[in-house]
N, C-alpha and C positions, 0 to 999 in steps of 0.2 A: 543316801550317798554317804560315803565314809567321812568321818569328822575331819581328817586331814585335807580331803578334797574340798570340803565346804570352806575350810579356813583359807585354802588357796584362792578360791573364788572371792573371798571377802577381802583379800589384799587390795584388789581394785576390781569392782564389779563390772566395769565397762571395758576391761582390758581383753582384747581379742585372744592374745596368746594364752592367758590363764584359763579362759573358757575352753580353748582348744585342748590344752594339755590335760585338763581335768577329765575330758571325755576320752582322750587317746589312751591314757594309762589304764582305763577300765577294759580295754580290748585285749583279746588274747595275743594279737600280733603287735602289741604296743611298741616292741623294740624296732620294728621296721626292717631296714636292710640287714640281711644276715649272710655271713660268709663262714667258711669252714674255720673251726677254732685253731687248726694247726698252722694256718698260713701266716707266718711271721718272718718271711724270708726277704732279704734285700736282693737287688739285682745282681750284685757281685756273686753272692752264693748261688743263685739260680743259674747264672751264666756258666760258672765253673762246673756245676752239676751236669748241665745239659751238654757242655763241651766234652766231658768224659764219655757220656753215653754215645754221643755222635761219633767220637773218635774210635770207639771200640766196636760199635755194631752198625754204624751208618744208618741206612734206611731199612735194614732188615729186622725181622723178629728175633728176639733172643729169649731163651728159656730161663725162668727163675724158679727157685725151689718153693715148695709149700711147707707150711709149718714154722715152728720157732727154732732158734739156734742160740745156745748159751754155753760159752766155754766155762764161765764161772761156776755154773751149777751142773755142768756136765750133762745138760739136757739138750739133746740134738735130735730133731725130727728128721734130719737129712744129713748127708755127708757133703760138706761144702766143696770138697774136691771133685764131686760129681757135676758141679756147675761152674766150670772153669771161667766162663765169660762173666757171670754174675760176680764171682769172687774177685776177679780182676777189676771190674767196674767199682765195686764197693770199697775195695782196698785203696784204689787211687782217689776216690772221693774222700775217704777218711784222711788220706795224706794231704789233700788240698784244702779241706774245710774243717776237718776234725769233728768231734762230737757226733759221730754217726756209727751205727752198728749194722750188722746184716739185717737185724729185725727192724730197726728204725727206718732204714732205707726202703725195705720191702713193704712195711705195714703203715708207715707214715708218709715218707717223702714221695714214693711212687703213687700213693693214693692222692695226695694233694696236687702233684704235678699232672696227674691225669685230669683232675677236676679243673686245673688251670689251663688245660689244653696243650701242655708241653710234650706229654708222652701219651701213648695209648697202651691199654692193657687188654689181654685176651684170655679167653677160656681155653680148655684143652683142645677144642676144635678150631682154634685160631680165629674165633669170632670176637670182635671187639665188645667189651663189656660196658655196662652203664657205670660211669664214674661215681655215681651217687648211690649205688646199691652194692651190698656186700655179696661177693661171690668168689669162688676159687679162681685164682689167677695163675696162669701157666706161662704166659709170654708177655714181653713188653716190646715196644718200638718207640722211636722218636716220632713226633707228629710233624705235620707240615709247618705249623707255627713254631715248633721247637727248632726245626731246621732253619727257618727264616731268622729266628733269634741268633742262632749259631753263626749264620753267614752275614749278619749285619755288618755294614762297612765301617762304622765308627760308633763311638759311645752315644752320640746324639740319636742316631738311627736306632741303636739298641734300646734306648729309653722309650722311644716312640713305639717300637714294636712291642715291647713289654707292656706299655700302657694299653695298647689295643688288645693284647691277650688278656690282661686283667679285666678290662671293661667288658669284653665279649663273654668270657667264660666264668668269671667269678661274680661280677657286679651286674650282669644283665643290662649293660649300657647305662648304668646309673652314673658312672663317672663323666661320660660325655654330657649327660643331661645336667649334672651339677655344674660342670664347667660353663655351659652355655647360660645357665640360669644366673650364675654370679657375674659373668662377663656382661650380661645385658641389664644388670641391676646397678644401683648406686653404690654397691659394696664391692665393686671390682678391684678397688685399691685397698680394701680393708682385710683384716684377718677375721676369721670366724672361729670363735672359741669352741672348745670341746663340748661344752654344755649347749651352746647354740646349735651345733651340728647334731648332737644327740637328741635334743628335744624337738628339733624342727626338720632338719634336712634328711634324716634317716627315714622319714615317712614319704613313701613314693605314691601314696594314694590321694594326695592333695595337690592343688595347683596354686596355693597362695603362700608359699614359703616366704617370699620377701615381705609380704604384709605381716606375717607372723613375726619375722625378725624385727621389723620396725616396731611392732607392739612390744616385744620382749625388751628391746633397747630403750623403750619409753619408760620402763619401770625404773624407779630409783634404786640405788645400791642396797639400801636397807630392805626394800621390797624383794629384790632378787635373793638376798640372803635368807629372808624368811621363807620364800618359795622353795629354795633349795633344801632347807631343813625339813619342811613339810613333805616334799615329794620323797625325800629319803625315808622319812617316818612311814609314809604310806607304802612305798615299794620295798618293804622288808618281808622276805619270804616267810618269816615266822608268823606274820599276821594272817596267813592264808592257809587253807586246808586243800587237800586234793593233790593232783600230780603237778609236774613242772609247769605245764601250760596254764594251770589255774592260779599260779602264783605270780607275784611281781617281784623282781629282784633288781634293785637300783645298781648294785655293784656289778652284776653280770652285764647290765645294759651299758654302763660306762666303760667296762673292760672291752666290750665288743667295739664300741666307738673308738677307743684308743687303738685297738687292733686295726681298724679300718684306717685310722690316721697313719699308722706305721706302713701301710701299703700305699696310701695316697702319696706319701713323700718319695715313693719309688717310681712315680709316674712323671710324664712330661707336663701334666696339667697342674699339679699342686706342689707346694712346699710347706713344710711345717717348721716350727721353732724347735730349739734343742730339747725342750722338755716334752715335746709331742702334745702340746696343749692348745695350739692354734694352727689353722691352715690358711693359706692364701693362694691365689693364682700364681703359678710358678714363673717368676721372672729370672730364675737362676740360669746357670750355664746350659742345663739340659732341658729347660722349659721352652714352650713355644711362644711365650709372652716376653715382652720387654717393657720397661718403664714408658718408653715412647708410645708403644702400642696402646697401653692402658690410658695414657694421658690423652691420646687423640681419639679414643673410641667413642666419645660423645659427639664428635664432629659429624660422622655419617648420619646419626640420628637427627641432628639439627638440620642437616642438608635435606633429609627426606621430606620434612614438612614444608621447606622452602621450595624444593623441586616440584612436589606434587600440589602445592598451593592448598594445603589443608591445615586445619587446626587440630591440636591435641584434643582427644575426647576421653571422657571417663569410660572405663570398661573396655578400652582398646589397648593393645600392646604391639610394639615392634617385634618382628620375627625375622631372624636370619634364614633365608630360603635354604641355603646350605649352611649347616651348623658350624659355628666357630671351632668346635672340638674336632672337626674333620681336618683341620689344618695340621700338616705334619711338621711344619717349621714356620719361622717368623715371616718368610716371604709369602707363604700360603695364607697366613693369618691376615696379612694386609689385603690380599685378594678378597677374602671373605668379609672382612670388616669394611664394607663399602656400601654406599648408598643404594647401588643397584642390586645389592644382595639382600635388601630389606623389603618387607611388606608389612603394612599396618593392619592388624587383625583384631576382630572382636575377641574378647577373652575366651569365650567358650570355643570359638573356632580355633584359636591358638592352641587350646588344650588338645584338640584333635590331632595336631601334629606331634605334640608331646607323647600322647598315648601310642602313636605309631612310630615312636623313637626317632622322629625327625628324618624319616626315610623318604618323604615326599619332596624331592629336590628338583625334579625336572619340570620346568615351568612352561605353561602355555597361557598367554595373557592377551586379553582384548579389552576394549572400554567397558564391557558389561560384566565380565567375570575373569577370574584367574583360576586355572586348573593346575594342580600340583600332583605329578605322578611319581610313584616309586618305580623301581626297575622291573617290577612285576606287573606294571600298568595299573595298579590300584590308584585311585584318584581321590583327592580332597578338593572340593570346589568352594571358592570364596566369591560370592557376588559383590560387585563393587557398590559402595555406599550402603551396604547392609552388613555383610560379614567382613568386609575389608574396605579400606579407604586409600585410593590412589588416583592419579591423574588419568584423564581420558585422551590426552594428547598422543597422537600417533607416534611422533618422534621419541617421546619419553618411553613409551611402551616398547618401541623397537630397540632402543638402547638397553632396556632391561632384559629383553629376550636375548640380545647378542651377549650381554654380560653373563647371563645364566649359561649359555652355550660354552663360553670361554671358561667359566668356573668348573663346569661339569667335565670338560676335557682335561683341565689341570688336576682336579682333585680325584676324579673317578676314572680318568682316561676313557670317557664316554662321549661319543658324538651324538648329540640329540637329534641330528638330522637323519640318522639311520632308521 
């Protein structure tokens, strides 16, 4: 093992976080969550950009040029006047947001907005292309999500729609997972530092983020400082040979984490400080949380143990049947943060829901077992007093079933009796 990693372990031989991070940084995928390097746009910029495209081409396909264009160098692979609609769109966008060119809009912004799911791009046969593969692009159109963002009724709705777009298309549901994880933890009122996020929460392959955070925060300040110095010494690309994947680069890692922070603060889930160094659940004007929500969020958990007449157990965790992150506003958050939307699960069983992105929300429950279906009828089964812990009383189970029906209708517009 590398000398720096051995010294990291020597800081505190019993510390869970230090053991974890020394193993993690040796893996090729040590950086964890990865998004496009170009995506540094705020909601205002995106909204203006999409508004222009929608106003000019609506739901139709519009042709764009191939090749580069440079007035300064007199290098032109095409005549801009042959692409009147593209010229009009790009000129208006430049007037509204500035710092854009024909090339940057075509080669950077259109690429990123396709990956974000806001527009679609097509080949010469008008077949939609893969947003993550390079190919010749002949046409663009605005996507259904782009139209939804354009037609949002108010700024709060716009933030929520933008949040869903980012989570679905850029983060592969990571934002929803992180929201639920923090809300269900003792850190729902805390800020998470850029280093805590980078070293712990960007790893989607583990299920013990909160335990690792506890362990990291148990380190004394001088121990954290020593760790940070050693991890930077280790993750210096000049210490490695081979191509990029064989190297470790601390500065690229933290830059990407800061980039993620810059997107997180554009969502209804999270807020960041002015220096973009800490995140917290969003209790701001455009967030779905409020101070009252966060203060009372322990109450349903306490009620669960009283209602079901059970005691807390090691290796068990409370799970929101319909995830908190599905709430579109503070009213829906109150609906989901309720004792009847909770189930006490063995930790490994809980992780089954996490791996399936918390899609198993349709509950069928009896004294012996609880079945959780997704909308494709895939099921997770939790046997009572083995995989889960809940009351066997008929009235309590009936109330839970009714509440699940009510929440499905409100959140998903789904009638579970169909």
